[in-house]
Each structure stands twice: as C-alpha cells, then as structure tokens.
C-alpha positions in Angstrom: 123.4 187.3 331.4 126.2 189.3 329.6 125.9 192.2 332.1 126.4 189.8 335.0 129.4 188.1 333.3 131.0 191.4 332.3 130.9 192.9 335.9 133.5 192.3 338.5 135.9 189.4 338.2 134.0 188.0 335.2 135.2 190.7 332.8 137.6 189.6 330.1 139.0 190.7 326.8 137.3 187.8 325.0 133.9 188.8 326.4 134.4 192.4 325.5 135.4 191.5 322.0 132.5 189.1 321.5 129.8 191.1 323.3 128.2 192.8 320.3 128.3 189.6 318.2 126.6 187.7 321.1 123.9 190.3 321.4 123.3 190.1 317.6 123.6 186.3 317.8 126.3 186.4 315.1 128.2 183.2 315.5 130.2 183.4 312.3 133.2 181.2 312.8 136.5 182.6 314.0 137.4 179.4 316.0 134.9 176.6 315.8 133.2 174.9 318.7 134.4 171.6 317.2 138.0 172.8 317.6 137.5 173.9 321.2 135.9 170.4 321.9 139.0 168.7 320.4 141.4 170.9 322.4 139.5 170.2 325.7 139.6 166.5 324.9 143.4 166.7 324.5 143.6 168.6 327.8 141.7 165.8 329.5 144.0 163.2 327.9 147.0 165.0 329.3 145.4 165.4 332.7 144.7 161.6 332.7 148.3 160.8 331.9 149.3 163.1 334.8 146.7 161.5 337.1 145.1 165.0 337.7 141.3 165.5 337.7 139.9 168.4 335.8 136.3 168.6 337.0 135.4 171.9 335.4 137.1 171.0 332.1 134.9 167.9 331.9 131.7 170.0 332.3 132.8 172.6 329.7 133.9 169.9 327.3 130.5 168.2 327.5 128.8 171.5 326.9 130.8 171.9 323.7 130.0 168.3 322.9 126.3 169.3 322.9 127.1 171.6 319.9 127.4 168.5 317.7 123.9 167.2 318.4 122.5 170.7 317.9 124.3 171.3 314.5 126.3 174.1 316.1 129.8 172.5 316.0 130.9 174.5 312.9 129.8 177.8 314.4 132.1 180.0 316.5 133.0 178.8 320.0 130.8 181.6 321.4 127.7 179.8 320.0 127.8 177.8 323.3 126.1 180.9 324.7 122.9 179.6 323.1 122.8 176.3 325.0 121.9 177.6 328.5 119.5 180.0 326.9 117.5 177.0 325.6 117.0 175.5 329.1 
C-alpha cells in the first residue's frame, strides 16, 4: 500500500517522513489521532457555518473517530494506517 501511495501524485513529505515508522508499525505520538479528530470536527463546524459540504472530510473524520473505539486515539495520527489493514 505504501508503494502505491508513494508513487505519482500520492507522494508527499509527510509520507516520506513517516514511511519507515509505518513499516515498523511505530506509532509513537508526535501528533495524536485524537487531536486530528478534534481539528477535523472544528473544520466541519466551520464548513457548516459557511454552508459548505465537506464530503471527504466527513469520511476521514469518521476514520479517525474509529481510533477511539480501538484504543488508538492517543497514538500518532499515522496509526490510522492500521484501520484499513484490519478489513
């Protein structure tokens, strides 16, 4: 999955920086999944006030919401990588 994401338009500085930690499944916290979830919630609130839909934001926010039920919310935001691997 990482090879696919890292090729073409999917390449990013964040993925490059996190690649080795993802491969080692090292999710030591630099910025927690809970904080990403909170920020995405604020973004949705702002979009609602502006009467603008954010379809992809809603999906991503709910993926981060899943980290709470899996006891992953205090891990680094990159721990979301584990969720699709489970399904």
